[in-house]
C-alpha positions as CSV (number, residue, x, y, z in Angstrom):
1,M,-17.2,16.5,5.2
2,T,-16.1,14.9,8.5
3,T,-18.2,12.0,9.8
4,R,-17.5,9.5,12.5
5,H,-18.3,5.9,12.9
6,S,-19.1,5.2,16.6
7,G,-15.8,6.8,17.4
8,L,-13.9,4.1,15.6
9,F,-12.5,6.2,12.7
10,S,-12.0,9.7,14.3
11,P,-10.2,12.6,12.9
12,R,-6.7,13.5,14.1
13,P,-6.8,17.3,14.7
14,G,-3.6,19.1,14.0
15,C,-1.9,16.1,12.3
16,L,-0.6,16.0,8.7
17,L,-2.8,13.0,7.8
18,G,-6.3,12.3,9.0
19,H,-7.2,15.8,10.2
20,T,-10.3,15.2,8.1
21,V,-12.0,11.9,7.8
22,R,-14.7,10.9,5.2
23,Y,-16.3,7.6,6.3
24,E,-18.8,5.6,4.2
25,A,-20.3,2.3,5.4
26,V,-20.4,1.1,1.8
27,V,-18.7,2.7,-1.2
28,D,-17.8,1.4,-4.7
29,S,-14.2,2.3,-4.2
30,T,-12.4,4.6,-1.6
31,N,-9.9,5.6,-4.3
32,R,-12.7,6.6,-6.7
33,L,-14.3,8.7,-3.9
34,A,-11.0,10.2,-2.9
35,R,-10.2,11.2,-6.5
36,E,-13.6,12.9,-6.7
37,L,-13.0,14.8,-3.5
38,A,-9.5,15.7,-4.6
39,T,-10.9,17.1,-7.9
40,G,-13.3,19.1,-5.9
41,G,-10.4,20.7,-3.9
42,A,-10.1,18.5,-0.8
43,A,-7.1,19.4,1.3
44,A,-4.0,17.2,1.5
45,G,-4.3,14.7,4.4
46,L,-8.0,13.9,3.9
47,V,-8.6,10.2,4.7
48,V,-11.5,8.3,3.0
49,L,-12.5,5.1,4.8
50,A,-15.2,2.5,4.2
51,D,-16.3,-0.7,5.9
52,S,-17.1,-2.3,2.6
53,Q,-16.3,-1.7,-1.1
54,T,-18.5,-3.0,-4.0
55,A,-15.8,-2.3,-6.6
56,G,-12.5,-2.3,-4.7
57,R,-9.6,-2.4,-6.9
58,G,-5.9,-3.4,-6.8
59,R,-3.3,-2.7,-9.5
60,H,-4.4,-2.8,-13.2
61,G,-8.1,-2.9,-12.3
62,R,-7.9,-6.2,-10.4
63,T,-10.6,-6.8,-7.8
64,W,-9.7,-6.3,-4.1
65,E,-12.0,-8.4,-2.0
66,S,-12.6,-7.8,1.7
67,A,-15.1,-9.0,4.3
68,P,-17.3,-6.1,5.3
69,G,-16.4,-4.3,8.6
70,Q,-13.3,-6.4,9.1
71,N,-10.3,-4.6,7.5
72,L,-8.9,-1.2,6.7
73,L,-10.1,0.1,3.3
74,M,-8.7,3.6,2.9
75,S,-7.5,6.3,0.6
76,I,-5.5,9.4,1.4
77,V,-5.4,12.6,-0.6
78,L,-1.9,14.1,-1.0
79,R,-0.6,17.1,-2.9
80,P,3.1,16.6,-3.2
81,D,5.5,19.4,-4.0
82,E,7.8,17.0,-5.9
83,P,7.5,16.4,-9.7
84,V,5.0,13.8,-10.7
85,S,7.8,11.6,-11.8
86,A,8.8,11.3,-8.2
87,W,5.4,10.4,-6.8
88,G,6.1,6.7,-7.1
89,R,8.1,7.1,-3.9
90,Y,4.9,7.5,-1.9
91,V,4.1,3.8,-2.7
92,M,7.5,3.1,-1.2
93,M,6.7,5.2,1.9
94,A,3.3,3.5,2.4
95,G,5.0,0.1,2.1
96,L,7.6,1.0,4.7
97,A,5.0,2.5,7.0
98,V,2.9,-0.7,6.9
99,C,6.0,-2.8,7.6
100,R,6.6,-0.7,10.7
101,V,3.0,-1.0,11.8
102,V,3.1,-4.9,11.6
103,E,6.3,-5.0,13.5
104,E,4.9,-2.6,16.2
105,I,1.8,-4.8,16.6
106,E,3.7,-8.1,16.4
107,P,7.5,-7.8,16.7
108,T,8.2,-11.4,15.8
109,A,6.4,-11.2,12.5
110,N,8.4,-11.6,9.3
111,V,7.1,-8.7,7.2
112,V,8.6,-7.9,3.7
113,L,7.5,-6.1,0.6
114,K,6.9,-7.7,-2.9
115,W,7.5,-5.2,-5.7
116,P,5.8,-3.0,-6.4
117,N,3.0,-2.7,-3.8
118,D,2.3,-5.9,-1.8
119,I,2.9,-6.4,1.9
120,L,3.7,-10.0,2.9
121,V,3.6,-11.2,6.5
122,D,5.0,-14.7,7.2
123,G,5.0,-15.2,3.3
124,K,1.3,-14.4,2.8
125,K,-0.3,-11.3,1.4
126,C,-1.6,-9.0,4.2
127,G,-2.1,-5.8,2.2
128,G,-1.7,-3.8,-1.0
129,I,-1.2,-0.2,-2.1
130,L,-2.7,1.6,-5.1
131,M,-1.5,5.1,-6.3
132,E,-3.6,7.1,-8.7
133,H,-3.5,10.7,-9.9
134,A,-6.5,13.2,-9.7
135,S,-6.4,16.7,-11.0
136,G,-2.9,17.5,-9.7
137,A,-3.4,15.5,-6.5
138,L,-2.1,12.1,-5.6
139,V,-4.5,9.4,-4.1
140,L,-2.8,6.7,-2.1
141,G,-5.0,3.7,-1.5
142,L,-4.3,1.0,1.1
143,G,-6.1,-2.2,1.8
144,L,-4.9,-3.9,4.9
145,N,-6.3,-7.2,6.2
146,V,-6.9,-6.6,10.0
147,N,-9.6,-8.9,11.4
148,Q,-10.7,-11.1,8.6
149,T,-10.0,-14.8,9.4
150,G,-11.5,-16.6,6.3
151,F,-9.9,-16.3,2.9
152,P,-10.5,-18.0,-0.4
153,D,-7.0,-19.6,-0.2
154,E,-4.0,-19.8,2.0
155,S,-2.1,-17.1,0.2
156,R,-3.5,-14.3,2.3
157,V,-3.4,-13.5,6.0
158,S,-4.7,-10.8,8.4
159,L,-3.1,-9.1,11.4
160,A,-5.6,-10.9,13.7
161,L,-4.4,-14.3,12.4
162,V,-0.8,-13.3,13.0
163,V,-1.3,-12.0,16.6
164,G,-4.0,-14.5,17.5
165,R,-6.7,-12.0,18.5
166,P,-8.9,-9.3,17.0
167,L,-7.6,-5.8,16.8
168,D,-9.1,-2.3,17.1
169,R,-9.2,-1.0,13.6
170,G,-9.3,2.6,14.8
171,H,-6.0,2.0,16.6
172,V,-4.5,0.3,13.6
173,L,-5.5,3.3,11.4
174,D,-3.9,5.7,13.8
175,V,-0.7,3.7,13.8
176,V,-0.6,3.5,10.0
177,L,-1.1,7.2,9.7
178,R,1.6,8.0,12.3
179,H,4.1,5.8,10.6
180,L,3.2,7.1,7.2
181,E,3.8,10.7,8.4
182,T,7.2,9.6,9.7
183,C,8.1,7.9,6.4
184,M,7.0,11.0,4.4
185,G,9.6,13.0,6.3
186,L,12.5,10.7,5.2
187,Q,15.0,11.9,2.6
188,A,14.4,10.4,-0.9
189,E,17.6,8.3,-0.7
190,D,16.6,6.9,2.7
191,V,13.1,5.9,1.3
192,I,14.7,4.2,-1.6
193,G,17.3,2.4,0.5
194,Q,14.9,1.2,3.2
195,Y,12.3,0.1,0.6
196,S,15.0,-1.9,-1.3
197,E,16.1,-3.5,1.9
198,R,12.5,-4.6,2.7
199,L,12.0,-6.2,-0.7
200,H,12.1,-10.0,-0.5
201,H,13.7,-10.2,-3.9
202,A,17.3,-9.4,-2.8
203,G,19.8,-11.7,-4.3
204,R,17.3,-13.6,-6.4
205,E,16.6,-14.3,-10.0
206,L,13.1,-12.9,-10.8
207,T,10.7,-13.4,-13.7
208,I,8.6,-10.5,-14.7
209,R,5.5,-10.9,-16.7
210,S,4.0,-8.0,-18.5
211,L,0.3,-7.3,-18.7
212,E,0.5,-7.0,-22.5
213,G,1.2,-10.7,-22.9
214,R,4.8,-10.2,-24.0
215,T,7.4,-13.0,-23.3
216,P,8.3,-13.1,-19.6
217,V,11.8,-11.8,-18.7
218,T,14.1,-13.4,-16.2
219,G,17.0,-11.5,-14.6
220,A,18.9,-10.9,-11.4
221,F,17.3,-8.3,-9.0
222,L,19.4,-5.1,-8.8
223,G,17.1,-2.9,-6.8
224,V,14.7,0.0,-7.8
225,T,15.1,3.4,-9.3
226,S,14.3,6.6,-7.6
227,E,10.8,6.4,-9.1
228,G,10.3,2.8,-7.8
229,A,10.8,1.0,-11.1
230,L,12.3,-2.5,-10.9
231,R,15.9,-3.0,-12.1
232,L,17.1,-6.4,-13.4
233,R,20.3,-7.6,-15.0
234,V,19.1,-9.5,-18.0
235,N,21.7,-11.2,-20.3
236,G,24.4,-8.9,-19.1
237,R,22.5,-5.6,-19.5
238,V,20.4,-3.6,-17.0
239,E,16.7,-3.3,-17.8
240,T,14.1,-1.3,-16.1
241,F,10.5,-2.3,-15.6
242,H,7.7,0.1,-14.5
243,A,4.9,-2.5,-14.2
244,G,4.3,-6.3,-14.2
245,D,4.0,-9.3,-12.0
246,V,7.1,-10.8,-10.5
247,T,7.8,-14.3,-9.3
248,M,10.9,-16.0,-8.0
249,A,12.8,-17.7,-10.8
250,T,15.1,-19.3,-8.1
251,P,14.2,-20.6,-4.6
């Protein structure tokens, strides 16, 4: 199952994550392939990588577009011991890990998280996380803009644009997996606390829009639950949201 790409994406023998690497030049979706491999019994820690996706997806089936051979398009197979209800913390761990990666590469960068799964660098989207289930396994997908320099609009950025030079994607991958391994070793309360501190919503009024077309809800940000759900104070009562798009209601 292990393949290499000119040594760029090499396995990490003896490590928790990346001991086995499945590389495809082009795939419809790394998450789809990782789910298939997980269903077939792939071990925890398998990393699926691609240079290009023909049907890359973000949350709720949205398209994730990426210039071929420029970014990190990856999915990791995990088999957590925790109850499924606690698996949402792995999205938090991945978010924390990527924040640490960006700060290691460029210490002056302003990197924050946007609930539930976006990584913002200097106010622009640099990456996203997608968690899915597969026959008792968890598949954690990550798209990280590394070397792409042209985007359809100014809302997105890459690490290369932040640091002013191209980066070795193999090195970035290794740093991502190293920090994710560290974050997976944190206690649950530390994951939740550090994730909450990284959210750029702190102290703000937020508006959340559901995908079902219901009336948007505005409230004061209170934090997240242990499963990663958003908590808002709305008209004097606390409400919890498991999905939706959030925007700042106040500057």
